[in-house]
N, C-alpha and C positions, 0 to 999 in steps of 0.2 A: 851220313850214308856214303858209301864209296864202293867202287868196283875193284876187282883184282885180288881179292882175298881168297886164300885157299880154305875151303870149308870141310876139309877131310879129316878133322881132328877125330880121334877115336872116341867111342862111347862105350862105357863098360856095362851099363845096365840096359835092360830092354826098353824100347821106345814105344810111343803111341804113333800110329799111322792114321792120318786124316786124308780122306779122298773127297774133293769138292766136285759136286755135280750141280751146275748152276741153272738147270732148266726148270721153268715154271710154265703152267698154262695161263696164269693170271697173276699179276703183281698185287700183293696185298697193300692196303692203303697206308700201312705203318712201316713198310719194309724199305730199308736202305741197304740191304745186303747185296753182295755181288751176284745177282741173279738176273735172268733174261727170259723173256717170253718170245715166242715165234721162232725159236732156233732148234726145234726138235729134230729137224732134218740134219743137223750138225752132229747129233749124238754119236753115230758110228765113228766118224772121224775123230771126235773128241775123246771117245773111249780108246781109240787107237793111240792117240797122243798120250793119254794117261798111262797106258801100258808101256809105252816107250820111256816115259819119265820114271815109272816104277823100276823098269829094267835097268836104266842108266843109274838110278839112285842106289839100287842094290849093288851094282858094280863099283860105284863111287865110294860107298861107305862099307864095302866088304860084307854084304849080306847081313845087315843088322838084325838083331833079335827084336821081334815085334810081339807085344803082349796084348794090344788092343787095336782094333780097326774101327773107324767111325766114318760112315758115309753120310755127308751132310750136304746141304744145299741152300737155296734151291729146293727142288722136290725130287730127291733120289728115287722115289717110288714111281716116277714116270719112266725110268729106264727099263727097257725090256730085259727079261731074265737072261737071255743069251749074252747080252752085253755085260751084265753084272757078272756072269760066269767068266767072261774074258778077263775082267778085272781081278777076280779072285785067283785065277790061274797065274796071272802076272805077279800078284803079290806072293803067292806060294813059291814061284820061281825065283823071285828077286830077294826074298827075305826068309829068315827063319821064324816061322810063326809058332808061338808057344803052344804047348799041348792043350792048354785050357784058355783060349783067347776069349775076350769079350768082343763081340762083333755087332755093332749097332748100325741100323739104317733109320734115317728120318723118313717119315711117310705122312702124306696127307690122307685122312680117312676117306676122302672122296675119290681116291685114285687106286684103291687096292681091292682085289677080288680074292675069294677063297683060294682059287688056284694059284694066284700070284703069291699069296702069303705062304702057301705050302712050298712053292718054288724057292722063296727066300730062305725058308728054314732048311730046305734040302741043300742049299749052297753053304750052310754053316752059320748063317746069321742067327744069333741067339738073343738079340735085344732089339725091341721095336720101340721107336720113339715117335709117338703120334702127335702131330701139331694140331691139338684139339682147340686151344685158345679160348673157347667159350662153350657153354652148354645152351646158350640162348640164341635163337635164330636171328633176332634183330641185331644182336651184337656181332654175330658172325658176318651178317650182311654189311654192317658198318666197317668191319675190318677187311672186307673184300675177300673173304674166304670162299672157296669153291665147294665146301662140304657143309652138311647139316649135322645136327646132333644124332639123328637116327643113323647117319652114315657111320658115325663113331661107334655107336652101339653095335652095328653089324660088323664093323672092322675088328672090334675087340672079340666078339664071339667067334669070328672066323679065325682070328689069330690064335686064340686058345685051342681051337679044334686043329689048327695047323701045326701045333707043337710049341708055340711060344709060351714060355713061363716067366718072361721078364718083359713087362710092357710099361712104358713111361708115357705120361701125358705132359704136354706144355699147356699152361693156362695163363691168361693175362688178367690183371686187375688194374684199377685206376683208370678205367676207360671213361670216355665222355658220357655223362649221364648215368653211369653205373652207381648203384647204391650198395651199402653194406649188406642189406637184405638180399639183393640179387647175387652178390658175391658169395654169401653164405649158401644160398640155394645152389649155385654153380658147383661149389665144393662138395656139397652133399650129393648132388646128382653124379658128379664124377666119381666119388668114392663108392657109389653103388655098383660101379663096374670093377671094383677091386683092382685098381692099378697097383703095380709094385713100386712105382717111383713117380714123383711129381716134380715138375719144374714150374715155379710160379714167378712170373715176371711182371713187375710194375711197368705200365706203359711209359716209354721214353719217346718223346716227340722229336723226330729227326727232320732236319731241314730238307726241303724239296720233296717231302712225301705228300701224298694226297691228303692224308689225315691231318697233317700239320697245316696245310692250306685251308682245309675245311674249318679248323678251329680258329685260324687267324682271321678268316672272313666272317666268322660268326655262324656258319652253318651248323656247327656242333659246339656244345659247351666245352670250355677248357676243364681238364681234370683238376680236382682239388687235392692239394698235397696232403692236407690233414686227413681227408677221407681215405686216400691211398695208404697212409700210415696205419689207420685204423683197420683197413682190410688186411694188411700184412699181419698185424697183431692177432686178428681174428683167425687167420690161417694158421699161425703158430699154435694157438690154443686148440683149435679143432683137430689139427693133424697130430698133435701130441696125444690127444684123447683117442685118436683112431689107430695108434700104434705105429706112427711114423717117426723116424729119426731125422731130425733137422740137421743134416750134416754139412750143409753149405748155405750161404745167405739165401739163395733162391731155390734150393733143392732139398727134397725130402725122400727118404727111402724107407720102405716097409721093414720093420724090424722083425727078426725071427726070435728075439728074446733068448739069445744063446746062453746068457749067464744067469738068467733067472726065469726058467721056463714056467714056473708056477705063478708068476706075478705078471700082470699086464704091464706093457711098456708105456711109460708116460714121461716124456722129457721134452722141453721146448728148446733145448740146445744140448750141450755135451752132458751126458748122464754121469753122475758121480756118486753112486752108492758105494759103501766101503768095499764090497766084494768085486767091483769092476776093475779088472786089470788091463782092459783094452787100452791101447795107446793109438790105434788107428781106426779110421772110419769103417774099413772092411771087416774089422773084428766085431762090429756091432751089427752091421747089416750086409748081407751078400748082394743086395740090390743097389748099393751106391754105384754111381757111374765111374768105373775104374778109368775109363779114357779121360774123362774130365778131371779126375783127381790128378792125373799127370800134369795138366795145365796148372791147377791150383797149387800143386807142390813144386811148381817151376822146374819140372823135370823135362828131359828132351823129347821132342816130337818132330816128326817129318810130315809135312803136308804137301800133297800133290794136286795139280789142277789149276785152273784159272784163278788168279788172285790169292792163291794159297800162301799162308805165312808159316815158315818153319823156324824152329829153334833147336840147334844141334851143335855140339862141340864148341859151345861158347859164342856162337854167332847166330844171327837171325837173317833171313832173307825172304823175299816175296816174289811170286811169279807174276807175269803180265796178267792184267785184269780181264780183258775181253776173251771169251772162248775162241773166237775166230783168230785172234792174235796168238793165242796159246797153241791152237792147232797148227798155225803157220810156223811157229817157232820149232815145232817138232817134225815138220814135214820134210826136211832135207835128208839126203842120204848120209851126209857127213855130220855126225852128232858129236864130234870132238868138242871139247870144252873151249869156250871163248873167254879169255881172261880168267881162267879157272872157274868159270860159272857154267852151269848147265844151260841149255838153249833158252828156256823160258824164264830164267831168273833175271830180275831187273837189277838188283843191288844186294849188297851184304852189309850188315851192321855188326861190328864187333862189340860184345857185351863185356865190359870190364867188371871186376869184382865188386866195387861199390854199388854199381847199378844192379848187378845180379843179387846182391844181398838185400837191396831195397825192394826189388821185385819179389823176392821170396817172402818178405814180410807182407807186402801189399796183397799178394795172391794167397799166401798161407793163412792170413787172418780171416779170409772169407770162410774158412773151414771151422767147423765146431771143434775139431781136434786142435786147432790153433797152430802155433809155431813153437816147437819145443827147443829149449836151449841145447839139449842133447843132439838133435838133428842139425841145428844150425852150426854148432861147433864142429860136428863131424864133417860137415861139408866145407866150412870155411877156415877152420883152425882158430877161430875167435869166438868168444862168447857173445850172447845177445846183450848182456850187461855192458860189455866193453864197447860194442858197436853202437847200440841203440838205447843205452840205459836212460838217457835224459828223455827221449821221446816216450819210452814205455812208462816211466814214472809219471810224466805229465799227463799221459792219456789215462793212466790208472786214477790219478787224482780227479780227473774230469768225469770219472764213472763210465768211460767208453770201452775200456778193456779190464780184464782181470790179469794180474801179473804177480806171480808168487816167486819169481826168480827161477822158475823151472819151465813154465809154459805161459804164453800170452794168448788170450782168447778175447773175442769181442763180447761185450755185455749186450743185453737187449737194446738199450739206447744206442750202443755202438753199431748194432746191425742196421738200425734205422738211419744212422749218420755215418755209414761206412766210408764215404768219400772223405769226410773230415779226418778220419783215422788214416786212410791210405796215403793221403797227400803228405803226411808227416815223414814218410820213408822214401819218397821219390823226389 
């Protein structure tokens, strides 16, 4: 890491814009994200700083084209509608927003009302990502969530009435004491609300979190790795039967069966009947998260806010972590760049081509569409076989990927042992 690098390299394709809103009412027991409680009074000043960063970024990179906007946190749904409106005004002033953008907001089901949801939709937000996590009350309490399952039911009903046609659920598995039976029940209960997208995450115990301490001192039982793997396989089977396209290791999108309308969709990974010509996830389902596809395809994105990480023009950088420090960085009248960095930026890392190629493999293999030789060669001027032939052949022999010289994709064992695959490229 170093300072002083110019990050104004041109970007020819549209980018994804991420806006970090770090405020929470209560910290979840498993959370180690850059989020904070007790700072709601800082929200107006924080949004003001965000607007200034968006404006400065637009000037710095010459009004970039933006195809997706994602408001994450934290709990973005704690932000009042008028402050959200300020953010969207700044984004439209600073960037060229595409005619058909995907605009997502993360929301806690316990923080939203029908009027608030209508207001979100009126602002142009067209994708709602609900942090459901569980359908069972005792599990929600263990995770420190502030909502109940009935809150989720009401939120979905209100969101549909408020105009939302694209609703995603986050759910967690591999929880302390969770059984396969309870996980299956949770999936069935969630599917009864007809979500368009599901993100299913196996519990990862992060140091210094309350949940990790509770497991370490024996208050809660440790999750069992074999049980978690069985839950993942169960989800793959159930969701394929329910018409979901498993387009990324942890993500499923409802399929509209565009290429075979008379047949039910059923696939536990990349579908491959002879009549399928689709080469991208979007061609199979319009409900895939276009914003996150930008990350997994290792394409450029700009992130604004406290602790936000960006990758643009061959370089990465990160903003200061704490919201108060972030606000202070943008508080001065003179916003001229310091050492070629915007005020809240801490450092810049230049990404060389070998690292970029490795990261394209590590991220792209998370997708069911995999990494194609055509896309790789178009980007780098070198073939997959030339750069990673030995790794690909070795992983194919281990049964962790399929590789036919054209496209590399994870197998079912490879999806369970993804880290073993990814480490071969970095």
